[in-house]
C-alpha positions in Angstrom: -56.1 98.4 -22.5 -53.8 100.0 -25.2 -55.8 101.6 -28.3 -52.9 102.0 -30.9 -52.0 100.0 -33.2 -48.4 99.1 -32.1 -47.0 98.7 -28.5 -43.5 99.2 -27.3 -41.8 98.2 -23.6 -44.0 95.0 -23.6 -42.7 92.2 -21.3 -42.6 88.5 -22.4 -46.1 87.0 -22.5 -49.4 86.5 -25.1 -50.8 89.5 -25.9 -54.4 89.7 -28.1 -56.1 92.1 -29.9 -59.2 92.8 -31.4 -59.1 94.7 -34.7 -62.5 96.3 -35.3 -63.5 98.9 -38.8 -65.8 101.4 -39.3 -68.6 98.8 -40.0 -68.2 97.0 -36.6 -66.4 94.1 -38.0 -63.7 92.4 -36.5 -61.1 89.9 -36.1 -59.0 89.1 -33.6 -55.2 87.6 -33.3 -52.3 86.9 -30.9 -48.8 87.3 -30.4 -46.5 85.6 -28.2 -43.1 87.9 -26.8 -40.8 86.0 -25.9 -37.0 86.7 -24.0 -33.6 84.2 -24.2 -32.8 83.1 -21.0 -30.8 84.9 -18.5 -26.7 84.9 -19.0 -25.3 82.7 -16.4 -21.6 82.1 -16.0 -18.9 80.2 -14.5 -15.5 80.3 -14.5 -12.9 77.1 -13.5 -8.6 78.2 -13.1 -5.5 76.6 -12.8 -3.0 78.3 -10.9 0.3 78.9 -11.2 2.8 76.4 -10.9 5.4 77.7 -9.7 6.0 81.2 -7.5 6.3 84.0 -10.3 5.5 81.9 -13.5 3.0 82.6 -16.2 1.3 79.6 -16.4 -2.0 80.0 -14.9 -5.5 79.5 -16.7 -9.2 81.2 -16.8 -11.7 79.0 -18.4 -15.0 81.0 -18.9 -18.3 79.6 -19.8 -21.4 81.3 -20.9 -24.8 79.9 -21.9 -28.0 81.9 -22.2 -28.6 85.1 -23.2 -28.3 86.2 -27.4 -24.7 84.9 -29.0 -22.9 86.2 -30.1 -20.9 87.0 -26.9 -18.2 89.6 -26.4 -15.5 89.6 -23.4 -13.9 92.4 -21.4 -11.7 91.2 -19.2 -9.5 93.2 -16.2 -6.1 93.1 -18.2 -7.1 93.6 -21.8 -8.1 91.1 -23.1 -11.3 90.4 -25.3 -11.2 86.2 -25.7 -13.6 84.0 -24.2 -10.2 82.0 -22.0 -7.3 83.5 -20.6 -3.4 81.8 -20.7 -0.6 82.3 -19.5 -1.6 84.4 -16.5 0.4 85.3 -13.3 -1.4 85.0 -9.9 -3.6 87.9 -9.2 -7.7 88.4 -9.3 -9.0 89.0 -13.1 -12.9 90.4 -13.6 -14.5 89.9 -17.2 -17.8 91.4 -18.4 -19.7 89.6 -20.7 -21.5 91.5 -23.4 -24.6 89.5 -25.3 -25.6 90.7 -28.6 -28.8 92.3 -27.1 -26.3 94.6 -24.6 -27.2 92.7 -21.6 -24.3 91.8 -19.2 -22.8 89.6 -16.2 -19.6 90.0 -14.7 -17.2 87.2 -13.4 -13.9 86.9 -11.5 -11.4 84.7 -11.0 -8.6 84.4 -9.0 -5.1 82.7 -9.6 -2.9 81.8 -7.0 0.8 80.9 -6.8 3.0 78.8 -4.3 5.2 80.6 -1.8 9.1 81.4 -3.1 11.0 78.6 -2.5 13.8 80.3 -0.4 17.3 78.3 0.3 19.7 79.2 2.4 23.3 77.4 3.1 26.4 77.5 5.1 30.0 76.9 5.2 32.8 75.9 6.9 36.4 76.4 5.3 38.8 73.5 5.7 41.5 73.8 8.3 44.6 73.1 6.9 45.4 73.4 3.5 44.8 70.0 1.4 42.6 69.2 4.2 38.8 67.3 3.9 37.0 68.8 7.4 
């Protein structure tokens, strides 16, 4: 229903326009407006091997949107994947080239710390072995 030369704010779809001059001559043309697939994300992780270590990892996979992507992790990293992680939760915001965003979160776990204790009994006599 628009009567202007240019349109903005269109959603995806096919639009047909008929152009008529002052003499009543007309032509019709169509244009298709497309949109990229929605951003989709997934993340897999490797937990810390021993309590207190820094060997956890987060492997992010991103699809859709418009490349290139940028990454803003809660620990300040800007790479797609993370290595040398301690136990904790890490959040990331992924932004595509059009400014569309998606978020993802991953929790890196660690095993319980090993606790050791010992007790001893002294030798009762010098040179003894009891």
